[in-house]
N, C-alpha and C positions, 0 to 999 in steps of 0.2 A: 414557335417558341421552344426554348430548350427545356429539357426535363430537369428535375431537381439535381440529379447526378451531374449533369453537365454544368449547371450553374454553380456548383461547388468549386470547380476548378477555374482558374483565370484563363486557361487556354487548353487546347487539345494537347499541346506539348506537355503541359503540366500534368495532365491526366495520364499521359503515356509514361512520363517519368515515375509517377507514383505507382502505376501498375507494374512497371519493370522492376522497381526497387523494393516495393513493400507487399506485393501480392504474389500469389502463386496459384497453381491449379486452374480450375475452370473459370474462376473470377478473372484472372489475368488474361486468359484466352479470350474471354468475352470482350473485355475492354480493348485489347490489342487486335481483335479480329482474326485470331489464329484459328484456322480450320485444318482438317486433315488433308485437304487437297493442296495445301502449301508445301507439304513434305514430299520431296522428290520431284517437284515441279519447279524447275529453276526460274522460269519466266514469272510465274505467279509469286514465288517467294521473293524475287527481286523487286517486284512492284510493291509488295507488302512492306519490305524493308525500307525502300525509298520513301514511302508514304509516312511511316512512323518517324524515320530519321529527319525528314524535312520539317515535320511538325515540331520536333524537339529543337532542331537547330534554329528555326525561325524565332523561337522565344528564348534562346540560350542565355541571353543577358539577364533574364529575369528568373531563371530556374536554378535552384540549388542542385548540386549533384548530377547535373545533366551529363557530365562526362562518364560517370559511373553507369548511368542508364544507357548511354550509347555503347559502352563496352558490353553490357549485358545483352543489348539488342544484337550486337555483332555475333556473340556466342550463340544466341538463339537462331540467328539467320544461318550460320554455318552448320548448325545441327540439322536444320531443314534441308540443306543441300546435300548432306551426307546420306540421307535416306534414299 
């Protein structure tokens, strides 16, 4: 059974969009699954990026501002690769 936090959002994609656009700091990292080992590790960062991107795109028709969230995700991903 999903916890209260998960039942608030219609989908994982909606949860990720919210985290990308409206949260920051540790709270955003926790929801998106960002850990230190993603920075500088291209393979892990790519897997992380694809997982988040797929969840958002799977529900794109029902999500407001999903394009803005994807742009923010891209920026975060490329920052990970730069380390």
